[in-house]
LUMLO-861883 format. One record per residue: residue number from 1; residue in three letters; chain; x, y, z of N, C-alpha, C, O in turn. Coordinates in Angstrom, 3 decimals. Example, Ala and Ser with C-alpha at 12.3 -4.5 7.8 and 13.67 -1.06 7.14 Angstrom:
! LUMLO-861883
+-----+-----+---+----------+----------+----------+----------+----------+----------+----------+----------+----------+----------+----------+----------+
:   k :   r : c :      nc1 :      nc2 :      nc3 :     cac1 :     cac2 :     cac3 :      cc1 :      cc2 :      cc3 :      oc1 :      oc2 :      oc3 :
+-----+-----+---+----------+----------+----------+----------+----------+----------+----------+----------+----------+----------+----------+----------+
:   1 : ALA : A :   13.190 :   -5.690 :    7.800 :   12.300 :   -4.500 :    7.800 :   13.200 :   -3.300 :    7.800 :   14.236 :   -3.319 :    8.465 :
:   2 : SER : A :   12.850 :   -2.250 :    7.080 :   13.670 :   -1.060 :    7.140 :   12.900 :    0.030 :    7.870 :   13.409 :    1.138 :    8.039 :
+-----+-----+---+----------+----------+----------+----------+----------+----------+----------+----------+----------+----------+----------+----------+
//
This chain:
! LUMLO-861883
+-----+-----+---+----------+----------+----------+----------+----------+----------+----------+----------+----------+----------+----------+----------+
:   k :   r : c :      nc1 :      nc2 :      nc3 :     cac1 :     cac2 :     cac3 :      cc1 :      cc2 :      cc3 :      oc1 :      oc2 :      oc3 :
+-----+-----+---+----------+----------+----------+----------+----------+----------+----------+----------+----------+----------+----------+----------+
:   1 : UNK : A :   99.350 :  117.224 :   78.764 :   99.209 :  116.189 :   79.763 :   99.355 :  114.834 :   79.066 :   98.736 :  114.602 :   78.028 :
:   2 : UNK : A :  100.158 :  113.955 :   79.622 :  100.367 :  112.635 :   79.043 :   99.374 :  111.617 :   79.589 :   98.574 :  111.901 :   80.480 :
:   3 : UNK : A :   99.457 :  110.454 :   79.032 :   98.590 :  109.377 :   79.477 :   99.451 :  108.142 :   79.701 :  100.328 :  107.836 :   78.893 :
:   4 : UNK : A :   99.204 :  107.442 :   80.781 :   99.865 :  106.177 :   81.056 :   98.886 :  105.049 :   80.788 :   97.699 :  105.153 :   81.096 :
:   5 : UNK : A :   99.389 :  103.985 :   80.218 :   98.569 :  102.810 :   79.949 :   99.129 :  101.647 :   80.749 :  100.298 :  101.289 :   80.604 :
:   6 : UNK : A :   98.296 :  101.062 :   81.587 :   98.698 :   99.904 :   82.376 :   97.867 :   98.721 :   81.910 :   96.638 :   98.760 :   81.948 :
:   7 : UNK : A :   98.541 :   97.676 :   81.473 :   97.853 :   96.458 :   81.049 :   97.910 :   95.457 :   82.188 :   98.984 :   95.132 :   82.696 :
:   8 : UNK : A :   96.751 :   94.975 :   82.579 :   96.647 :   94.029 :   83.684 :   95.975 :   92.782 :   83.147 :   94.779 :   92.793 :   82.853 :
:   9 : UNK : A :   96.727 :   91.724 :   83.022 :   96.176 :   90.468 :   82.514 :   95.316 :   89.838 :   83.595 :   95.595 :   89.982 :   84.786 :
:  10 : UNK : A :   94.272 :   89.141 :   83.178 :   93.402 :   88.498 :   84.159 :   94.196 :   87.538 :   85.026 :   95.240 :   87.029 :   84.617 :
:  11 : UNK : A :   93.697 :   87.299 :   86.213 :   94.335 :   86.380 :   87.149 :   94.057 :   84.929 :   86.732 :   93.371 :   84.677 :   85.742 :
:  12 : UNK : A :   94.597 :   83.993 :   87.496 :   94.460 :   82.569 :   87.198 :   92.980 :   82.183 :   87.083 :   92.166 :   82.525 :   87.941 :
:  13 : UNK : A :   92.654 :   81.468 :   86.010 :   91.261 :   81.077 :   85.757 :   91.128 :   79.561 :   85.702 :   92.088 :   78.841 :   85.428 :
:  14 : UNK : A :   89.917 :   79.101 :   85.968 :   89.606 :   77.680 :   85.865 :   89.624 :   77.258 :   84.402 :   89.446 :   78.087 :   83.510 :
:  15 : UNK : A :   89.838 :   75.982 :   84.160 :   89.717 :   75.439 :   82.808 :   88.242 :   75.361 :   82.446 :   87.387 :   75.317 :   83.330 :
:  16 : UNK : A :   87.941 :   75.343 :   81.162 :   86.554 :   75.176 :   80.755 :   86.264 :   75.728 :   79.382 :   87.074 :   76.419 :   78.764 :
:  17 : UNK : A :   85.075 :   75.393 :   78.934 :   84.562 :   75.837 :   77.648 :   83.117 :   76.248 :   77.884 :   82.405 :   75.543 :   78.600 :
:  18 : UNK : A :   82.662 :   77.327 :   77.331 :   83.369 :   78.221 :   76.408 :   84.370 :   79.089 :   77.167 :   84.184 :   79.397 :   78.344 :
:  19 : UNK : A :   85.422 :   79.472 :   76.472 :   86.518 :   80.226 :   77.059 :   86.035 :   81.510 :   77.735 :   86.515 :   81.854 :   78.815 :
:  20 : UNK : A :   85.113 :   82.205 :   77.127 :   84.638 :   83.488 :   77.656 :   83.917 :   83.349 :   78.994 :   83.760 :   84.333 :   79.716 :
:  21 : UNK : A :   83.479 :   82.138 :   79.332 :   82.728 :   81.916 :   80.571 :   83.595 :   81.391 :   81.720 :   83.094 :   81.157 :   82.820 :
:  22 : UNK : A :   84.896 :   81.205 :   81.462 :   85.767 :   80.697 :   82.532 :   85.863 :   81.710 :   83.664 :   86.060 :   82.903 :   83.435 :
:  23 : UNK : A :   85.723 :   81.219 :   84.878 :   85.769 :   82.052 :   86.072 :   87.164 :   81.995 :   86.689 :   87.959 :   81.115 :   86.361 :
:  24 : UNK : A :   87.453 :   82.929 :   87.572 :   88.709 :   82.882 :   88.298 :   88.715 :   81.701 :   89.256 :   87.687 :   81.331 :   89.822 :
:  25 : UNK : A :   89.885 :   81.123 :   89.422 :   90.068 :   80.074 :   90.419 :   90.213 :   80.751 :   91.788 :   90.287 :   81.977 :   91.876 :
:  26 : UNK : A :   90.253 :   79.949 :   92.842 :   90.478 :   80.516 :   94.179 :   91.822 :   81.255 :   94.202 :   91.934 :   82.338 :   94.776 :
:  27 : UNK : A :   92.830 :   80.661 :   93.574 :   94.143 :   81.302 :   93.460 :   94.023 :   82.626 :   92.704 :   94.639 :   83.620 :   93.086 :
:  28 : UNK : A :   93.228 :   82.635 :   91.630 :   93.041 :   83.838 :   90.831 :   92.400 :   84.969 :   91.614 :   92.782 :   86.128 :   91.449 :
:  29 : UNK : A :   91.426 :   84.650 :   92.468 :   90.802 :   85.688 :   93.299 :   91.829 :   86.305 :   94.245 :   91.824 :   87.516 :   94.463 :
:  30 : UNK : A :   92.712 :   85.473 :   94.808 :   93.767 :   85.983 :   95.694 :   94.751 :   86.853 :   94.914 :   95.163 :   87.912 :   95.387 :
:  31 : UNK : A :   95.126 :   86.397 :   93.710 :   96.038 :   87.178 :   92.873 :   95.431 :   88.532 :   92.521 :   96.097 :   89.563 :   92.622 :
:  32 : UNK : A :   94.164 :   88.525 :   92.107 :   93.496 :   89.764 :   91.712 :   93.422 :   90.739 :   92.874 :   93.660 :   91.933 :   92.692 :
:  33 : UNK : A :   93.098 :   90.255 :   94.059 :   93.007 :   91.113 :   95.243 :   94.373 :   91.717 :   95.572 :   94.476 :   92.908 :   95.868 :
:  34 : UNK : A :   95.414 :   90.894 :   95.520 :   96.762 :   91.387 :   95.838 :   97.188 :   92.471 :   94.843 :   97.733 :   93.502 :   95.237 :
:  35 : UNK : A :   96.938 :   92.233 :   93.561 :   97.317 :   93.211 :   92.540 :   96.461 :   94.471 :   92.641 :   96.962 :   95.581 :   92.466 :
:  36 : UNK : A :   95.185 :   94.300 :   92.918 :   94.296 :   95.459 :   93.071 :   94.755 :   96.337 :   94.226 :   94.727 :   97.563 :   94.120 :
:  37 : UNK : A :   95.174 :   95.728 :   95.321 :   95.676 :   96.512 :   96.460 :   96.909 :   97.312 :   96.045 :   97.042 :   98.482 :   96.405 :
:  38 : UNK : A :   97.819 :   96.678 :   95.282 :   99.020 :   97.370 :   94.839 :   98.658 :   98.503 :   93.891 :   99.150 :   99.621 :   94.042 :
:  39 : UNK : A :   97.802 :   98.222 :   92.916 :   97.412 :   99.252 :   91.954 :   96.747 :  100.436 :   92.644 :   97.039 :  101.588 :   92.321 :
:  40 : UNK : A :   95.868 :  100.164 :   93.579 :   95.169 :  101.236 :   94.281 :   96.163 :  102.165 :   94.980 :   95.956 :  103.377 :   95.030 :
:  41 : UNK : A :   97.224 :  101.601 :   95.511 :   98.228 :  102.399 :   96.205 :   99.151 :  103.165 :   95.249 :   99.771 :  104.149 :   95.650 :
:  42 : UNK : A :   99.248 :  102.723 :   93.992 :  100.230 :  103.309 :   93.081 :   99.651 :  104.043 :   91.861 :  100.385 :  104.756 :   91.175 :
:  43 : UNK : A :   98.389 :  103.887 :   91.587 :   97.814 :  104.566 :   90.420 :   97.646 :  106.054 :   90.693 :   97.426 :  106.457 :   91.835 :
:  44 : UNK : A :   97.748 :  106.877 :   89.642 :   97.490 :  108.307 :   89.825 :   96.022 :  108.530 :   90.197 :   95.204 :  107.615 :   90.108 :
:  45 : UNK : A :   95.704 :  109.745 :   90.610 :   94.359 :  110.038 :   91.087 :   93.242 :  109.863 :   90.075 :   92.126 :  109.508 :   90.452 :
:  46 : UNK : A :   93.512 :  110.101 :   88.814 :   92.472 :  110.046 :   87.790 :   92.741 :  108.881 :   86.844 :   93.620 :  108.969 :   85.987 :
:  47 : UNK : A :   91.991 :  107.790 :   86.995 :   92.200 :  106.617 :   86.149 :   90.881 :  105.931 :   85.856 :   89.901 :  106.075 :   86.586 :
:  48 : UNK : A :   90.886 :  105.181 :   84.766 :   89.710 :  104.433 :   84.337 :   90.105 :  102.994 :   84.070 :   91.258 :  102.702 :   83.755 :
:  49 : UNK : A :   89.141 :  102.100 :   84.198 :   89.390 :  100.680 :   83.973 :   88.486 :  100.207 :   82.842 :   87.285 :  100.480 :   82.828 :
:  50 : UNK : A :   89.088 :   99.490 :   81.893 :   88.345 :   98.860 :   80.809 :   88.668 :   97.374 :   80.860 :   89.808 :   96.994 :   81.127 :
:  51 : UNK : A :   87.674 :   96.538 :   80.607 :   87.874 :   95.086 :   80.639 :   87.152 :   94.458 :   79.456 :   86.190 :   95.016 :   78.927 :
:  52 : UNK : A :   87.627 :   93.304 :   79.057 :   86.916 :   92.558 :   78.023 :   85.663 :   91.947 :   78.659 :   85.555 :   91.917 :   79.885 :
:  53 : UNK : A :   84.729 :   91.468 :   77.862 :   83.513 :   90.889 :   78.433 :   83.707 :   89.486 :   79.021 :   82.771 :   88.940 :   79.606 :
:  54 : UNK : A :   84.894 :   88.892 :   78.881 :   85.124 :   87.562 :   79.447 :   84.921 :   87.605 :   80.965 :   85.335 :   88.557 :   81.626 :
:  55 : UNK : A :   84.289 :   86.579 :   81.501 :   83.967 :   86.544 :   82.930 :   85.218 :   86.730 :   83.782 :   85.194 :   87.495 :   84.746 :
:  56 : UNK : A :   86.308 :   86.045 :   83.445 :   87.524 :   86.118 :   84.266 :   88.117 :   87.525 :   84.297 :   88.687 :   87.932 :   85.309 :
:  57 : UNK : A :   87.989 :   88.271 :   83.202 :   88.530 :   89.626 :   83.202 :   87.654 :   90.565 :   84.035 :   88.163 :   91.451 :   84.722 :
:  58 : UNK : A :   86.362 :   90.368 :   83.970 :   85.463 :   91.182 :   84.800 :   85.667 :   90.881 :   86.279 :   85.650 :   91.792 :   87.107 :
:  59 : UNK : A :   85.858 :   89.609 :   86.613 :   86.119 :   89.250 :   88.005 :   87.443 :   89.848 :   88.476 :   87.547 :   90.290 :   89.620 :
:  60 : UNK : A :   88.456 :   89.866 :   87.608 :   89.738 :   90.468 :   87.959 :   89.557 :   91.968 :   88.185 :   90.042 :   92.508 :   89.180 :
:  61 : UNK : A :   88.866 :   92.639 :   87.273 :   88.629 :   94.078 :   87.417 :   87.804 :   94.393 :   88.653 :   88.007 :   95.436 :   89.275 :
:  62 : UNK : A :   86.885 :   93.524 :   89.022 :   86.059 :   93.736 :   90.221 :   86.891 :   93.837 :   91.484 :   86.461 :   94.451 :   92.461 :
:  63 : UNK : A :   88.072 :   93.246 :   91.481 :   88.935 :   93.302 :   92.659 :   89.320 :   94.735 :   93.004 :   89.637 :   95.030 :   94.157 :
:  64 : UNK : A :   89.296 :   95.631 :   92.012 :   89.608 :   97.039 :   92.270 :   88.475 :   97.764 :   92.986 :   88.681 :   98.861 :   93.506 :
:  65 : UNK : A :   87.304 :   97.182 :   93.020 :   86.138 :   97.761 :   93.690 :   85.795 :   99.148 :   93.146 :   85.443 :  100.055 :   93.901 :
:  66 : UNK : A :   85.902 :   99.296 :   91.824 :   85.494 :  100.532 :   91.148 :   84.669 :  100.150 :   89.926 :   84.735 :   99.014 :   89.456 :
:  67 : UNK : A :   83.905 :  101.088 :   89.421 :   83.170 :  100.846 :   88.193 :   84.159 :  100.704 :   87.047 :   85.205 :  101.351 :   87.040 :
:  68 : UNK : A :   83.828 :   99.856 :   86.078 :   84.684 :   99.706 :   84.908 :   83.835 :   99.558 :   83.683 :   82.656 :   99.210 :   83.757 :
:  69 : UNK : A :   84.454 :   99.830 :   82.534 :   83.788 :   99.757 :   81.241 :   84.127 :   98.414 :   80.610 :   85.282 :   97.989 :   80.618 :
:  70 : UNK : A :   83.121 :   97.752 :   80.067 :   83.356 :   96.506 :   79.333 :   83.499 :   96.881 :   77.860 :   82.582 :   97.432 :   77.252 :
:  71 : UNK : A :   84.660 :   96.573 :   77.306 :   84.981 :   96.910 :   75.928 :   84.702 :   95.704 :   75.034 :   85.396 :   94.691 :   75.120 :
:  72 : UNK : A :   83.703 :   95.811 :   74.190 :   83.334 :   94.699 :   73.308 :   83.941 :   94.824 :   71.928 :   83.677 :   93.991 :   71.061 :
:  73 : UNK : A :   84.753 :   95.850 :   71.705 :   85.368 :   96.056 :   70.378 :   86.441 :   95.039 :   70.077 :   87.048 :   95.081 :   69.007 :
+-----+-----+---+----------+----------+----------+----------+----------+----------+----------+----------+----------+----------+----------+----------+
//
């Protein structure tokens, strides 16, 4: 059985410091929702989501409305 890897970059984020605390902009929330809808329709049945601990990446992953793992490595 093979494995597919899909890389999903975080959506548009607000400017700010510290970088890890930047939140998604209103545009970013719309982008994340649109991409999450597409992914949900096209991903295979068995998939997992991993995100960095940055706020914007967690907010992007939240658009999928599934549990995800925060990878601190």
